All heavy atoms as an XYZ file, in Angstrom:
800
protein
N      27.252    -19.666     -5.852
C      26.623    -18.772     -4.888
C      26.109    -17.556     -5.603
O      26.797    -16.848     -6.328
C      27.723    -18.365     -3.881
C      27.299    -17.525     -2.836
S      28.574    -17.416     -1.508
C      29.171    -15.665     -1.850
N      24.937    -17.154     -5.253
C      24.291    -15.983     -5.823
C      24.524    -14.774     -4.895
O      24.391    -14.916     -3.726
C      22.785    -16.132     -6.104
C      22.470    -17.153     -7.145
C      21.051    -17.143     -7.380
C      20.592    -18.119     -8.457
N      19.266    -18.290     -8.661
N      24.821    -13.626     -5.483
C      24.946    -12.461     -4.714
C      23.726    -11.500     -4.985
O      23.538    -11.190     -6.182
C      26.326    -11.720     -5.117
C      27.458    -12.568     -4.778
C      26.429    -10.409     -4.453
C      28.862    -12.020     -5.201
N      23.160    -11.129     -4.003
C      21.977    -10.294     -4.088
C      22.430     -8.862     -4.083
O      23.037     -8.435     -3.219
C      21.029    -10.558     -2.940
C      19.644     -9.813     -3.142
C      18.766    -10.196     -1.952
C      17.430     -9.411     -2.157
N      16.524     -9.719     -1.033
N      22.035     -8.164     -5.151
C      22.436     -6.762     -5.271
C      21.139     -5.907     -5.004
O      20.031     -6.171     -5.421
C      22.876     -6.427     -6.710
C      24.295     -7.005     -6.970
C      24.706     -6.609     -8.385
O      24.482     -5.423     -8.655
O      25.247     -7.413     -9.034
N      21.389     -4.814     -4.266
C      20.253     -3.863     -4.086
C      20.258     -2.916     -5.254
O      21.254     -2.443     -5.756
C      20.494     -3.053     -2.823
C      20.169     -3.806     -1.599
C      19.902     -2.946     -0.395
O      19.505     -1.763     -0.577
O      20.251     -3.360      0.731
N      19.000     -2.736     -5.746
C      18.855     -1.806     -6.839
C      18.283     -0.445     -6.304
O      17.277     -0.474     -5.625
C      17.863     -2.430     -7.883
C      18.453     -3.675     -8.475
C      17.541     -1.424     -9.005
C      17.431     -4.473     -9.236
N      18.997      0.581     -6.655
C      18.504      1.886     -6.129
C      17.432      2.438     -7.054
O      17.530      2.403     -8.302
C      19.747      2.868     -6.158
O      19.260      4.192     -5.855
N      16.432      2.953     -6.381
C      15.325      3.582     -7.183
C      15.476      5.105     -7.199
O      14.566      5.745     -7.657
C      13.964      3.171     -6.569
O      13.874      3.679     -5.231
N      16.565      5.552     -6.717
C      16.831      7.026     -6.681
C      16.821      7.555     -8.168
O      17.488      6.997     -9.013
C      18.079      7.399     -5.984
C      17.861      8.300     -4.926
C      19.205      8.544     -4.105
O      19.918      9.403     -4.527
O      19.458      7.775     -3.203
N      16.094      8.607     -8.376
C      16.100      9.204     -9.764
C      14.997      8.549    -10.653
O      14.696      9.078    -11.680
N      14.409      7.411    -10.230
C      13.406      6.840    -10.977
C      12.041      7.368    -10.613
O      11.752      7.548     -9.443
C      13.404      5.272    -10.788
C      12.341      4.541    -11.510
C      12.511      4.246    -12.892
C      11.155      4.168    -10.951
C      11.673      3.554    -13.595
C      10.174      3.476    -11.696
C      10.487      3.188    -13.054
N      11.163      7.670    -11.562
C       9.845      8.239    -11.337
C       8.837      7.457    -12.213
O       9.031      7.064    -13.264
C       9.816      9.682    -11.781
C      10.728     10.593    -11.031
C      10.124     10.847     -9.643
N      10.978     11.718     -8.878
C      11.597     11.369     -7.772
N      11.576     10.148     -7.311
N      12.397     12.214     -7.153
N       7.707      7.161    -11.458
C       6.489      6.530    -12.169
C       5.659      7.674    -12.676
O       5.002      8.385    -11.916
C       5.693      5.725    -11.127
C       6.411      4.605    -10.501
N       6.658      3.416    -11.163
C       6.943      4.532     -9.256
C       7.326      2.609    -10.377
N       7.507      3.182     -9.213
N       5.671      7.872    -14.012
C       4.892      9.027    -14.508
C       3.521      8.643    -14.927
O       2.643      9.599    -15.075
C       5.633      9.497    -15.784
C       6.963     10.226    -15.486
N       7.139     11.502    -15.021
C       8.217      9.750    -15.511
C       8.328     11.781    -14.739
N       9.043     10.685    -15.025
N       3.242      7.414    -15.004
C       1.903      7.009    -15.472
C       1.125      6.282    -14.424
O      -0.085      5.924    -14.678
C       2.038      6.116    -16.742
C       2.663      6.892    -17.883
N       2.115      7.928    -18.625
C       3.923      6.675    -18.323
C       2.948      8.339    -19.457
N       4.061      7.630    -19.416
N       1.633      5.977    -13.270
C       0.966      5.307    -12.233
C      -0.061      6.213    -11.494
O       0.348      7.210    -10.942
C       1.953      4.771    -11.193
C       1.381      3.976     -9.985
C       0.737      2.701    -10.553
C       2.459      3.541     -9.023
N      -1.351      5.921    -11.690
C      -2.314      6.863    -11.182
C      -3.087      6.314     -9.943
O      -3.579      6.983     -9.057
C      -3.318      7.293    -12.202
C      -2.678      8.020    -13.302
C      -3.678      8.853    -14.064
N      -3.049      9.579    -15.155
C      -2.343     10.688    -15.108
N      -2.160     11.177    -13.936
N      -1.883     11.212    -16.146
N      -3.307      4.999     -9.881
C      -4.153      4.322     -8.835
C      -3.331      3.073     -8.284
O      -2.744      2.413     -9.050
C      -5.406      3.931     -9.315
C      -6.385      5.009     -9.728
C      -7.765      4.552    -10.079
O      -8.049      3.356     -9.827
O      -8.479      5.322    -10.615
N      -3.389      3.043     -6.962
C      -2.760      1.892     -6.293
C      -3.703      1.261     -5.296
O      -4.392      2.022     -4.608
C      -1.473      2.374     -5.538
C      -0.903      1.200     -4.673
C      -0.457      2.987     -6.370
N      -3.864     -0.053     -5.330
C      -4.659     -0.789     -4.406
C      -3.764     -1.818     -3.697
O      -3.088     -2.605     -4.373
C      -5.821     -1.450     -5.125
C      -6.872     -0.515     -5.725
C      -8.058     -1.145     -6.309
O      -8.176     -2.478     -6.240
O      -8.821     -0.555     -7.020
N      -3.768     -1.863     -2.401
C      -2.977     -2.742     -1.677
C      -3.914     -3.548     -0.735
O      -4.613     -2.985      0.050
C      -1.839     -2.065     -0.836
C      -0.862     -1.374     -1.742
C      -1.154     -3.118      0.061
C       0.138     -0.567     -1.118
N      -3.893     -4.919     -0.888
C      -4.760     -5.765     -0.079
C      -3.938     -6.467      1.018
O      -2.694     -6.663      0.909
C      -5.434     -6.780     -1.009
C      -6.376     -6.129     -1.974
C      -5.863     -5.825     -3.267
C      -7.674     -5.852     -1.681
C      -6.697     -5.120     -4.142
C      -8.495     -5.182     -2.541
C      -8.054     -4.817     -3.829
O      -8.865     -4.257     -4.690
N      -4.686     -6.926      2.042
C      -4.097     -7.699      3.128
C      -3.017     -6.806      3.877
O      -1.980     -7.361      4.271
C      -3.540     -9.023      2.718
C      -3.249     -9.922      3.914
O      -3.780     -9.712      4.991
N      -2.355    -10.997      3.664
N      -3.235     -5.561      4.017
C      -2.277     -4.644      4.667
C      -2.375     -4.770      6.178
O      -3.463     -4.664      6.824
C      -2.623     -3.184      4.286
C      -1.722     -2.174      4.852
C      -0.569     -1.913      4.237
C      -2.043     -1.501      6.008
C       0.354     -1.011      4.712
C      -1.123     -0.603      6.549
C       0.077     -0.347      5.911
N      -1.250     -5.247      6.756
C      -1.290     -5.542      8.224
C      -0.943     -4.201      9.003
O      -1.332     -4.078     10.104
C      -0.257     -6.539      8.600
C      -0.672     -7.930      7.968
C       0.309     -8.938      8.472
C      -0.126    -10.299      7.945
N       0.379    -10.603      6.669
N      -0.251     -3.286      8.402
C      -0.070     -2.011      8.985
C       1.175     -1.999     10.022
O       1.226     -1.083     10.805
N       2.068     -2.928      9.959
C       3.150     -2.886     10.855
C       4.072     -1.830     10.363
O       4.762     -2.070      9.358
C       3.881     -4.235     11.043
C       4.162     -4.962      9.769
O       3.635     -4.572      8.699
N       4.939     -5.888      9.744
N       4.268     -0.744     11.095
C       4.919      0.448     10.555
C       6.457      0.339     10.367
O       7.123      1.171      9.809
C       4.582      1.670     11.374
C       3.119      2.001     11.166
C       2.204      1.800     12.216
C       2.644      2.531     10.006
C       0.908      2.082     12.010
C       1.327      2.845      9.807
C       0.394      2.589     10.786
N       7.014     -0.780     10.887
C       8.414     -1.009     10.768
C       8.642     -2.036      9.608
O       9.755     -2.426      9.377
C       9.056     -1.468     12.069
C       8.449     -2.751     12.614
O       7.334     -3.102     12.099
O       9.021     -3.409     13.501
N       7.616     -2.457      8.999
C       7.768     -3.516      8.025
C       7.853     -2.997      6.539
O       7.847     -1.840      6.252
N       7.896     -4.020      5.690
C       8.002     -3.733      4.263
C       6.831     -3.180      3.561
O       6.956     -2.473      2.578
C       8.402     -5.097      3.520
C       9.676     -5.669      4.018
C      10.890     -4.797      3.651
C      12.207     -5.395      4.021
N      13.325     -4.509      3.773
N       5.601     -3.374      4.133
C       4.404     -2.788      3.519
C       4.472     -1.280      3.495
O       4.135     -0.680      2.432
C       3.208     -3.352      4.164
C       2.950     -4.841      3.945
C       1.688     -5.292      4.692
O       1.412     -4.799      5.842
N       0.985     -6.166      4.100
N       4.714     -0.709      4.612
C       4.814      0.767      4.731
C       5.980      1.287      3.885
O       5.890      2.304      3.175
C       4.895      1.267      6.163
C       5.195      2.697      6.222
C       3.621      0.829      6.953
N       7.055      0.570      3.779
C       8.274      0.997      2.980
C       7.814      0.971      1.539
O       8.211      1.925      0.794
C       9.401      0.011      3.194
C      10.641      0.353      2.508
C      11.814     -0.699      2.732
O      11.850     -1.235      3.848
O      12.506     -0.921      1.809
N       7.067      0.010      1.100
C       6.590     -0.022     -0.235
C       5.721      1.152     -0.605
O       5.832      1.878     -1.557
C       5.763     -1.339     -0.528
C       5.023     -1.419     -1.846
C       5.971     -1.408     -3.008
C       4.065     -2.553     -1.862
N       4.783      1.523      0.326
C       3.913      2.619      0.154
C       4.719      3.951      0.106
O       4.469      4.834     -0.751
C       2.858      2.705      1.179
C       1.874      1.527      1.028
C       2.020      3.950      1.071
C       0.895      1.266      2.157
N       5.638      4.033      0.976
C       6.496      5.276      0.974
C       7.290      5.498     -0.325
O       7.370      6.494     -0.913
C       7.473      5.221      2.089
C       6.946      5.589      3.439
C       7.997      5.798      4.469
N       7.462      5.537      5.820
C       7.972      4.744      6.710
N       9.082      4.225      6.461
N       7.416      4.678      7.876
N       7.788      4.367     -0.859
C       8.538      4.327     -2.144
C       7.553      4.814     -3.246
O       7.971      5.532     -4.111
C       9.221      3.111     -2.458
C      10.521      2.821     -1.625
O      10.928      3.883     -1.036
O      10.986      1.699     -1.648
N       6.436      4.163     -3.267
C       5.408      4.577     -4.322
C       5.119      6.012     -4.294
O       5.019      6.729     -5.267
C       4.188      3.779     -4.157
C       4.205      2.301     -4.632
C       2.942      1.519     -4.266
C       4.388      2.267     -6.213
N       4.911      6.527     -3.031
C       4.552      7.989     -2.925
C       5.721      8.890     -3.272
O       5.547      9.921     -3.877
C       4.171      8.267     -1.454
C       2.796      7.664     -1.162
S       2.178      8.173      0.454
C       3.106      7.161      1.543
N       6.989      8.419     -2.941
C       8.178      9.291     -3.257
C       8.553      9.219     -4.671
O       9.191     10.257     -5.137
C       9.317      8.864     -2.422
C       9.151      9.123     -0.954
O       8.466     10.050     -0.570
N       9.806      8.332     -0.062
N       8.186      8.236     -5.532
C       8.621      8.039     -6.823
C       7.483      8.101     -7.792
O       7.718      7.882     -8.991
C       9.399      6.745     -6.958
C      10.699      6.630     -6.136
N      11.685      7.404     -6.394
C      10.855      6.018     -4.976
C      12.660      7.148     -5.483
N      12.155      6.267     -4.513
N       6.287      8.469     -7.412
C       5.186      8.613     -8.321
C       4.757     10.053     -8.387
O       4.519     10.673     -7.444
C       3.986      7.700     -7.893
O       4.349      6.460     -7.763
N       4.653     10.556     -9.681
C       4.374     12.002     -9.771
C       2.872     12.212    -10.157
O       2.445     13.338    -10.160
C       5.337     12.642    -10.869
C       6.731     12.694    -10.384
C       5.136     11.942    -12.203
N       2.084     11.100    -10.427
C       0.750     11.269    -10.909
C      -0.331     10.515    -10.164
O      -1.405     10.346    -10.610
C       0.766     10.799    -12.435
N       0.033     10.013     -8.970
C      -0.920      9.221     -8.167
C      -2.054     10.103     -7.799
O      -1.922     11.142     -7.249
C      -0.233      8.593     -6.961
C       0.569      7.399     -7.341
C      -1.314      8.235     -5.897
C       0.991      6.559     -6.148
N      -3.276      9.573     -8.087
C      -4.521     10.206     -7.755
C      -5.203      9.520     -6.593
O      -5.983     10.106     -5.909
C      -5.492     10.251     -8.966
C      -4.981     11.058    -10.134
O      -4.357     12.091     -9.862
O      -5.245     10.643    -11.262
N      -5.032      8.213     -6.466
C      -5.744      7.453     -5.518
C      -4.899      6.243     -4.987
O      -4.269      5.594     -5.801
C      -7.034      6.824     -6.249
C      -7.834      5.878     -5.351
C      -9.004      5.277     -6.191
C      -9.694      4.275     -5.303
N     -10.705      3.632     -6.088
N      -4.980      6.040     -3.685
C      -4.318      4.939     -3.016
C      -5.380      4.320     -2.167
O      -6.014      5.002     -1.273
C      -3.109      5.337     -2.144
C      -2.017      5.962     -3.020
C      -2.567      4.107     -1.415
C      -0.784      6.396     -2.253
N      -5.626      3.030     -2.287
C      -6.640      2.389     -1.509
C      -5.908      1.273     -0.734
O      -5.244      0.404     -1.345
C      -7.702      1.674     -2.315
C      -8.749      0.920     -1.488
C      -9.958      0.526     -2.299
O     -10.558      1.316     -2.887
N     -10.178     -0.741     -2.317
N      -6.003      1.320      0.611
C      -5.333      0.372      1.479
C      -6.420     -0.547      2.105
O      -7.309     -0.041      2.723
C      -4.503      1.028      2.635
C      -3.646      2.072      2.105
C      -3.881     -0.044      3.516
C      -2.479      1.533      1.274
N      -6.376     -1.773      1.841
C      -7.391     -2.710      2.357
C      -6.743     -3.696      3.341
O      -5.914     -4.384      3.015
C      -8.005     -3.542      1.218
C      -9.312     -4.248      1.617
O      -9.536     -4.474      2.796
O     -10.126     -4.519      0.697
N      -7.241     -3.561      4.660
C      -6.659     -4.380      5.678
C      -7.282     -5.789      5.761
O      -6.801     -6.571      6.488
C      -6.797     -3.645      6.975
C      -6.111     -2.244      6.949
C      -6.412     -1.415      8.181
N      -7.746     -1.505      8.601
C      -8.170     -1.867      9.830
N      -7.302     -2.172     10.745
N      -9.406     -1.865     10.109
N      -8.239     -6.016      4.912
C      -8.894     -7.333      5.000
C      -8.193     -8.321      4.068
O      -7.486     -7.988      3.177
C     -10.400     -7.130      4.508
C     -11.176     -6.207      5.304
C     -12.535     -5.837      4.658
N     -12.333     -5.182      3.415
C     -13.214     -4.709      2.576
N     -14.488     -4.949      2.913
N     -12.970     -4.080      1.519
N      -8.481     -9.583      4.428
C      -8.017    -10.719      3.627
C      -9.100    -11.244      2.668
O     -10.233    -11.451      3.157
C      -7.454    -11.891      4.544
C      -6.998    -13.067      3.657
C      -6.293    -11.400      5.388
N      -8.846    -11.312      1.431
C      -9.867    -11.829      0.449
C      -9.382    -13.220      0.111
O      -8.307    -13.464     -0.366
C      -9.865    -10.872     -0.803
C     -10.129     -9.474     -0.448
N     -11.490     -9.021     -0.296
C      -9.397     -8.428     -0.315
C     -11.496     -7.744     -0.084
N     -10.245     -7.364      0.070
N     -10.301    -14.139      0.262
C     -10.131    -15.585     -0.050
C     -11.046    -16.051     -1.077
O     -12.347    -15.895     -0.978
C     -10.316    -16.448      1.265
C      -9.334    -15.930      2.342
C     -10.134    -17.953      0.938
C      -9.579    -16.595      3.713
N     -10.467    -16.600     -2.201
C     -11.370    -17.201     -3.166
C     -12.066    -18.448     -2.771
O     -11.458    -19.292     -2.332
C     -10.557    -17.432     -4.498
C     -11.395    -17.891     -5.638
C     -12.252    -17.184     -6.288
C     -11.200    -19.262     -6.050
C     -13.052    -17.573     -7.332
C     -11.982    -19.795     -7.056
C     -12.873    -18.947     -7.762
O     -13.624    -19.375     -8.788
N     -13.377    -18.477     -2.748
C     -14.100    -19.655     -2.276
C     -14.655    -20.495     -3.416
O     -15.333    -21.432     -3.159
C     -15.251    -19.218     -1.301
O     -16.096    -18.316     -2.034
C     -14.636    -18.543     -0.064
N     -14.461    -20.105     -4.606
C     -14.892    -20.944     -5.709
C     -16.122    -20.160     -6.386
O     -16.764    -19.321     -5.845
N     -16.429    -20.631     -7.592
C     -17.556    -20.116     -8.313
C     -17.581    -18.619     -8.456
O     -18.646    -17.987     -8.486
C     -18.911    -20.574     -7.811
C     -19.084    -22.119     -7.824
O     -18.561    -22.662     -8.825
N     -19.662    -22.663     -6.865
N     -16.412    -17.999     -8.567
C     -16.276    -16.502     -8.707
C     -16.595    -15.771     -7.480
O     -16.787    -14.552     -7.547
N     -16.646    -16.425     -6.285
C     -16.999    -15.813     -5.044
C     -15.730    -15.527     -4.195
O     -14.793    -16.390     -4.220
C     -18.021    -16.636     -4.291
C     -19.292    -16.912     -4.988
C     -20.180    -15.655     -5.073
O     -20.125    -14.840     -4.202
O     -20.820    -15.492     -6.156
N     -15.757    -14.430     -3.541
C     -14.677    -14.047     -2.567
C     -15.290    -13.974     -1.120
O     -16.384    -13.470     -1.028
C     -13.962    -12.738     -2.857
C     -13.089    -12.628     -4.128
C     -12.551    -11.267     -4.256
C     -11.916    -13.584     -3.898
N     -14.581    -14.413     -0.226
C     -14.899    -14.170      1.207
C     -13.919    -13.244      1.787
O     -12.762    -13.261      1.564
C     -14.864    -15.573      1.933
O     -15.203    -15.409      3.273
N     -14.391    -12.332      2.536
C     -13.548    -11.341      3.141
C     -13.550    -11.509      4.717
O     -14.652    -11.576      5.224
C     -14.139     -9.928      2.830
O     -14.179     -9.827      1.312
C     -13.199     -8.794      3.380
N     -12.284    -11.499      5.231
C     -12.189    -11.667      6.695
C     -11.051    -10.804      7.153
O     -10.219    -10.285      6.450
C     -11.791    -13.153      7.062
C     -10.493    -13.529      6.436
C     -12.968    -14.092      6.744
C      -9.938    -14.922      6.913
N     -11.083    -10.490      8.456
C      -9.976     -9.830      9.197
C      -9.220    -10.882      9.783
O      -9.750    -11.804     10.404
C     -10.483     -8.858     10.224
C     -11.052     -7.603      9.623
S      -9.979     -6.573      8.654
C      -9.168     -5.668      9.929
N      -7.906    -10.954      9.568
C      -7.063    -12.018     10.088
C      -5.928    -11.464     10.786
O      -5.127    -10.709     10.279
C      -6.647    -12.903      8.987
C      -5.699    -14.080      9.338
C      -6.303    -15.162      9.918
C      -4.377    -14.060      9.127
C      -5.528    -16.267     10.367
C      -3.596    -15.173      9.544
C      -4.149    -16.284     10.101
N      -5.646    -11.883     11.984
C      -4.530    -11.495     12.804
C      -4.600    -10.014     13.310
O      -5.678     -9.358     13.129
N      -3.656     -9.479     13.968
C      -3.635     -8.164     14.482
C      -3.369     -7.177     13.474
O      -2.593     -7.316     12.661
C      -2.525     -8.143     15.563
C      -3.006     -7.448     16.832
C      -1.967     -7.515     17.963
O      -1.853     -8.531     18.538
O      -1.241     -6.472     18.035
N      -4.168     -6.098     13.534
C      -4.048     -5.062     12.482
C      -3.853     -3.702     13.222
O      -4.393     -3.440     14.336
C      -5.321     -4.902     11.599
C      -5.695     -6.184     10.975
C      -4.828     -6.513      9.822
N      -5.181     -7.772      9.175
C      -4.641     -8.304      8.265
N      -3.740     -7.719      7.586
N      -4.946     -9.547      7.788
N      -3.109     -2.808     12.585
C      -3.038     -1.501     13.095
C      -4.391     -0.751     12.836
O      -5.011     -0.944     11.732
C      -1.985     -0.699     12.370
O      -0.641     -1.469     12.569
C      -1.811      0.709     12.825
N      -4.899     -0.021     13.828
C      -6.181      0.574     13.600
C      -6.236      1.478     12.359
O      -5.235      2.143     11.959
C      -6.307      1.453     14.815
C      -5.451      0.792     15.876
C      -4.317      0.258     15.082
N      -7.366      1.427     11.644
C      -7.600      2.158     10.407
C      -7.287      3.623     10.456
O      -6.567      4.171      9.590
C      -9.035      1.917      9.932
C      -9.373      2.604      8.624
C     -10.588      2.202      8.081
N     -11.720      2.484      9.032
C     -12.939      2.045      8.914
N     -13.215      1.315      7.868
N     -13.889      2.376      9.798
N      -7.718      4.281     11.513
C      -7.450      5.708     11.714
C      -5.964      5.963     11.794
O      -5.533      6.991     11.249
C      -8.197      6.210     12.991
C      -8.130      7.709     13.113
C      -8.900      8.202     14.336
C      -8.711      9.727     14.471
N      -9.441     10.218     15.636
N      -5.242      5.117     12.484
C      -3.709      5.358     12.638
C      -3.067      5.132     11.286
O      -2.243      5.927     10.927
C      -3.225      4.363     13.612
C      -1.751      4.566     13.986
C      -1.246      3.662     15.013
O      -2.057      2.870     15.651
N       0.002      3.632     15.276
N      -3.543      4.152     10.500
C      -2.921      3.987      9.127
C      -3.251      5.218      8.286
O      -2.415      5.700      7.612
C      -3.540      2.722      8.512
C      -3.121      2.606      7.059
C      -3.108      1.455      9.258
N      -4.508      5.649      8.357
C      -4.886      6.869      7.522
C      -4.067      8.083      7.881
O      -3.576      8.712      6.953
C      -6.383      7.079      7.721
C      -6.873      8.236      6.912
C      -7.314      8.140      5.610
C      -6.884      9.527      7.453
C      -7.694      9.150      4.778
C      -7.275     10.646      6.660
C      -7.722     10.427      5.339
O      -8.113     11.552      4.620
N      -3.978      8.351      9.161
C      -3.311      9.532      9.582
C      -1.816      9.561      9.276
O      -1.207     10.507      8.839
C      -3.393      9.773     11.086
C      -4.809     10.227     11.404
C      -5.057     10.221     12.974
O      -4.219      9.853     13.751
O      -6.217     10.652     13.249
N      -1.158      8.397      9.328
C       0.263      8.200      8.987
C       0.495      8.451      7.506
O       1.436      9.223      7.118
C       0.845      6.803      9.384
C       2.257      6.593      8.896
C       3.196      7.282      9.867
C       2.578      5.105      8.835
N      -0.369      7.905      6.661
C      -0.110      8.063      5.267
C      -0.645      9.351      4.693
O      -0.020      9.914      3.780
C      -0.848      6.812      4.520
C      -0.322      5.465      4.854
C      -1.165      4.454      4.208
C       1.152      5.330      4.449
N      -1.697      9.894      5.276
C      -2.203     11.204      4.863
C      -1.239     12.322      4.876
O      -1.190     13.131      3.942
C      -3.459     11.497      5.761
C      -4.154     12.842      5.383
C      -4.999     12.732      4.088
N      -4.210     13.110      2.971
C      -4.574     12.863      1.644
N      -5.669     12.219      1.407
N      -3.843     13.190      0.661
N      -0.421     12.316      5.867
C       0.579     13.413      6.034
C       1.695     13.233      5.033
O       2.431     14.235      4.789
C       1.136     13.433      7.386
C       1.770     12.236      7.925
C       2.102     12.247      9.396
O       2.790     13.210      9.818
N       1.931     11.192     10.096
N       1.799     12.170      4.379
C       2.901     11.971      3.329
C       2.401     12.036      1.925
O       3.112     11.915      1.054
C       3.543     10.545      3.604
C       4.351     10.457      4.865
C       4.827      9.032      5.071
N       5.879      8.949      6.099
C       5.705      8.940      7.322
N       4.428      9.002      7.786
N       6.676      8.816      8.174
N       1.097     12.311      1.840
C       0.553     12.362      0.455
C       0.226     13.829      0.108
O      -0.137     14.570      0.973
C      -0.773     11.568      0.371
C      -0.670     10.059      0.373
C      -1.982      9.449      0.534
C       0.054      9.598     -0.883
N       0.194     14.162     -1.209
C      -0.275     15.445     -1.623
C      -1.751     15.579     -1.224
O      -2.432     14.522     -1.353
C      -0.054     15.481     -3.161
C       0.868     14.417     -3.450
C       0.746     13.404     -2.345
N      -2.273     16.753     -0.957
C      -3.585     16.910     -0.487
C      -4.637     16.477     -1.607
O      -5.761     16.158     -1.259
C      -3.729     18.431     -0.232
C      -2.480     19.031     -0.504
C      -1.509     17.994     -0.914
N      -4.189     16.446     -2.932
C      -5.078     16.111     -3.956
C      -5.236     14.553     -4.166
O      -6.074     14.210     -4.903
C      -4.563     16.689     -5.295
O      -3.214     16.278     -5.524
C      -4.617     18.277     -5.209
N      -4.388     13.836     -3.449
C      -4.429     12.397     -3.583
C      -5.587     11.824     -2.721
O      -5.571     12.102     -1.543
C      -3.134     11.680     -3.177
O      -2.045     12.238     -3.960
C      -3.198     10.176     -3.322
N      -6.454     10.949     -3.366
C      -7.563     10.379     -2.581
C      -7.021      9.113     -1.901
O      -6.530      8.203     -2.539
C      -8.665      9.988     -3.647
C      -9.839      9.304     -2.976
O      -9.927      9.201     -1.653
N     -10.653      8.761     -3.785
N      -7.071      9.105     -0.558
C      -6.546      8.007      0.247
C      -7.783      7.399      0.941
O      -8.564      7.991      1.609
C      -5.623      8.514      1.284
C      -5.163      7.459      2.362
C      -4.410      6.267      1.701
C      -4.262      8.041      3.380
N      -7.863      6.078      0.701
C      -8.983      5.254      1.333
C      -8.379      4.072      2.103
O      -7.675      3.310      1.460
C      -9.954      4.877      0.244
C     -11.189      4.225      0.694
C     -12.087      3.880     -0.478
C     -13.543      3.708     -0.006
N     -14.313      3.487     -1.248
N      -8.707      3.959      3.330
C      -8.219      2.812      4.151
C      -9.428      2.054      4.548
O     -10.260      2.567      5.259
C      -7.433      3.302      5.401
C      -6.971      2.048      6.266
C      -6.228      4.134      4.940
N      -9.525      0.788      4.157
C     -10.657     -0.066      4.509
C     -10.320     -0.918      5.695
O      -9.176     -1.246      6.037
C     -11.003     -0.943      3.342
C     -11.322     -0.151      2.063
C     -11.593     -1.145      0.931
C     -12.545      0.653      2.253
């Protein structure tokens, strides 16, 4: 039987992480995606840019990607406003 231990990230800082891109963001604010972004913001001291892409990118072959919106998404403006208030004003936030 394996016992899953939680690892605390308290006291840990990302000193070299400058840019973050997250794809297929659904925006369910009670879910793990927002928790991941919050943790990155709380533990990164050098983030300059965060890009949140709500679209799904599907590889169609021959080096081509197809982009679609799939399922219900939180409105872009709502995602932007929620995350903007948690970021330093110098951090570039882009929500696609």
